[in-house]
C-alpha positions in Angstrom: 89.9 36.9 87.0 90.4 33.5 86.5 91.5 30.8 89.9 93.0 27.8 89.9 93.1 26.3 93.7 94.5 23.2 94.0 92.5 20.3 96.6 95.2 19.9 98.6 95.3 23.7 99.5 91.9 23.8 100.3 92.8 24.6 103.5 95.5 27.2 103.2 91.6 29.5 102.4 89.6 28.8 104.8 89.6 31.7 106.5 89.1 33.7 102.8 85.4 35.5 102.0 85.6 36.7 98.7 87.5 35.9 95.4 89.3 39.2 96.0 90.7 37.9 99.4 92.0 34.3 96.9 93.2 36.5 94.4 95.7 38.7 97.5 96.6 35.2 98.7 97.7 33.6 95.6 99.7 36.8 94.3 97.8 37.4 91.2 98.4 39.3 88.4 97.4 40.7 85.2 99.9 38.0 83.2 98.4 35.2 85.1 97.5 33.7 88.5 100.1 32.4 90.4 99.4 29.7 92.6 100.3 29.7 95.8 103.5 27.2 94.9 104.5 29.7 92.9 103.2 27.7 89.6 101.1 29.6 87.0 98.6 28.3 85.0 97.0 28.9 81.9 93.6 28.0 80.5 92.2 28.0 77.0 90.5 30.8 75.7 87.3 28.8 75.8 86.8 27.6 78.5 88.0 30.8 80.2 85.2 32.4 78.3 82.6 29.5 79.7 84.0 30.2 83.2 83.2 33.8 82.8 79.9 33.0 81.8 79.3 30.8 84.7 80.7 32.9 87.5 78.7 36.3 86.0 75.3 33.9 85.8 76.0 33.4 89.8 77.1 36.0 90.7 73.8 37.3 89.3 71.5 34.2 90.5 73.1 35.2 94.5 71.5 39.2 94.0 74.5 40.8 92.7 77.0 39.6 95.3 80.5 41.0 94.8 82.0 38.6 96.9 81.7 36.4 93.9 83.6 38.0 91.6 86.8 40.7 91.0 86.0 44.4 92.6 86.9 45.5 89.2 84.6 43.2 87.1 81.8 43.8 89.8 82.3 47.3 90.4 81.4 48.0 86.8 78.7 45.5 85.8 76.8 47.1 88.8 77.1 50.9 87.7 76.0 49.6 84.0 73.0 47.4 85.3 72.9 50.6 87.9 71.4 52.3 84.8 68.4 50.1 84.8 67.9 48.1 87.8 66.9 50.2 90.4 68.7 46.9 92.9 72.3 46.7 91.1 72.5 50.8 91.9 71.6 50.8 95.8 73.9 47.5 96.1 76.8 49.4 93.8 76.5 52.1 97.0 76.4 49.9 100.3 79.5 48.2 97.3 81.5 51.3 97.2 81.0 52.9 101.0 82.3 48.7 102.0 85.2 49.2 99.6 86.0 52.3 101.5 85.7 51.3 104.3 88.1 48.5 104.0 91.0 50.6 103.9 92.5 48.9 100.8 94.5 50.9 98.8 94.4 49.8 95.8 90.7 49.6 95.7 90.2 52.9 96.7 92.8 53.9 94.1 90.6 52.0 91.6 87.3 53.2 93.2 89.4 57.5 92.7 90.7 55.8 89.2 86.9 55.3 87.7 84.7 58.1 89.8 82.6 55.5 91.4 83.5 57.6 94.2 80.6 60.1 92.4 78.1 57.7 93.6 78.0 58.4 97.1 77.2 61.8 99.0 79.8 64.1 100.2 78.8 63.7 103.8 78.4 59.5 103.1 81.6 59.1 101.1 83.8 60.5 104.3 81.6 58.7 106.4 83.0 55.6 104.9 86.6 56.2 104.3 87.0 57.6 107.2 86.7 56.0 110.9 82.9 57.8 112.3 85.4 59.6 114.8 87.4 61.7 112.0 84.4 62.1 109.7 82.7 63.5 112.2 85.4 66.2 112.7 85.9 66.6 108.7 82.1 68.2 108.5 82.1 70.2 111.6 85.6 71.2 110.5 83.9 71.8 106.7 81.1 74.0 108.7 83.4 76.1 110.6 85.5 77.2 108.0 82.4 77.4 105.4 83.3 75.4 102.4 83.5 71.7 101.7 86.9 70.0 101.1 86.3 68.1 97.8 86.3 64.9 98.5 87.4 63.6 95.0 91.2 65.4 96.6 91.4 62.5 99.0 93.1 59.5 98.5 95.7 56.7 99.9 99.6 56.7 101.0 100.9 56.1 98.2 99.5 59.7 96.6 101.5 61.4 100.2 103.7 63.2 97.8 101.2 64.5 95.2 99.8 68.2 95.1 96.7 69.5 97.0 95.1 66.2 98.7 94.3 65.2 101.5 95.4 61.2 101.9 94.3 58.3 104.7 95.5 55.7 106.2 94.2 53.3 107.7 90.8 54.9 107.7 92.8 57.9 108.9 93.7 61.1 108.0 97.3 61.6 107.9 97.6 64.8 105.7 95.0 67.3 105.3 95.3 70.0 102.7 93.4 73.3 103.0 94.6 74.8 100.2 91.7 76.5 98.8 89.3 77.3 102.2 90.5 81.2 102.0 92.1 80.7 105.9 94.5 83.3 107.7 94.6 80.4 110.5 94.3 77.4 111.8 91.3 76.7 113.0 91.9 74.8 116.8 89.5 71.4 115.2 92.3 71.2 113.0 94.0 69.4 116.5 92.2 66.4 117.0 93.3 64.8 114.1 95.5 62.6 116.3 96.8 61.0 113.4 97.1 63.5 111.7 100.9 64.1 110.2 100.9 66.8 107.1 98.8 70.1 107.3 98.7 71.9 103.4 97.1 75.5 103.8 97.9 78.3 102.1 97.1 82.2 104.2 95.2 84.7 102.9 97.8 86.8 104.6 101.4 87.3 104.1 
C-alpha cells in the first residue's frame, strides 16, 4: 500500500499512530489511493517497487515495527520470518493480540481469514479478544460445562446471522453459541455476560 499525503494537509494526520490509521483516514481502497481531497494518486510500477523496498528496509531496521506497514503486509511478513527468527515470532504473537484488542472488525476478519489466531493459545485468544471480565467469565463457563468453546468460532458483528458462531462487538460478547456443549439447562454464569443479546443452544432433552 502506497500513500500520498499532501504537505498542506499534514496537520490533518497529527493524531495518527500508524500506517493503518493513515489508510483509514484517507479512505484507501484496493483500486488505488484516495486522498483527503477525494483525488486518486498513481505512480509507476518502478516507483512503487522502490517505495516498497524502502518501507520494508525501515520496518526491519526498526525491529519489525508494524506501525510502519499495513497490517496485511506486516503480519504476513512476520509469519514467514517467524519460521527462522525467534524475535519475529514473538512480535507476531504480540501484534496479533494487539490487533484483537483493538476491536477493529476488518483486522479481526483478516486474522480469522489468514488463520493467524492459531498462533495464540486458547486462553490468550479470549484474553485479547474480550474485555478482561468477560474473558474470565468465558473461561469459567468452559470449566463449568467441561467443554472448550472453539475460539475459531468467535467473529465480529458482521457475522451475526452466521450459524454456530459467537459474536464480539467492541470487545464484548453479544452472541454466544453453545450448540455443541452437551447441555440440558442454561448455566447461571451466562447471565453475567452483561452485553449478551443472543444465546444459541441446542438442548439434549426434548
